[in-house]
N, C-alpha and C positions, 0 to 999 in steps of 0.2 A: 458460568456463562459458557455457551457453546461456541467453539471457533467456527468461522465462515471464510469462505473466499472473500477477499477484498476487504476485510476488516483492518483498521489500523494496527499495526504491530505492536504499537505502546499498550494496547489492550490485552496482549499476551503476557500475563504476569506470572512470575515464579517459573520462568524458562531460561535456559542457557543456550545463547545464540553461538553456532560454531561456523567459520569459515575456514576455507580450504587453505593449506600453507601456501599455494600456489599463488594467492591474491597479492595483488601488485599494491605497490604504495599510494597508488592515486584512489585507492578504495573501490576498484572496479571489480566487485565480488558478490556473490549470492552468500546469505546466511542462512542457516537451516537450525531448526530448534525442534525437540521432540515434545510434543503436547501430553498432557495428563491422560488423554483416552487412547495413545498410541499413535496418532497420526503425526505428520510432520509439517511444521510450517516454513515457508521460505520468504526471504525479505531481501530487498536491495541494500547492502551496506551503506551506500551513498545516501540513502533516504530511510532511516532505522525506523521512523515513526510512521512511513507510508503504508501501503497495502501490503498485507501478508497472503501468500497462497497457500492453501492448507490441501495437503495430499494424503492418501491412506498410504499404509506401509507398503503396500502390494505396488502401488503408483512408484513410489521410491526406489523400491527394489528393482523395478522395471528400469527405470532411469539410470541407476547407477550401474547395474549389470550390463545395460546396453552401451555405456560409456566405456566401460572396462573392454568390452567385446569389439570396440571400435565403430559402433553403429553412428555415431555422430562425428566420427572424424573429418567429415567433408564441411563441417561448421567451423573448424579451426582456422584462425587466420594465418 
């Protein structure tokens, strides 16, 4: 099966979902998993069966490196 944006995260089997150590006890976090084809899936931890968004490695690299560089600091609470 090929992964696609918006697919139910429960259909992504044999993956290990990871979340940030900064996630809070209310479950307000995003979880990510590497897929067999090298892409990365993301889901909302409060709705683990909900839709998964699928990104290329290059897209995830840009997101993480941008966050490290402070590109998204204006979005912090």
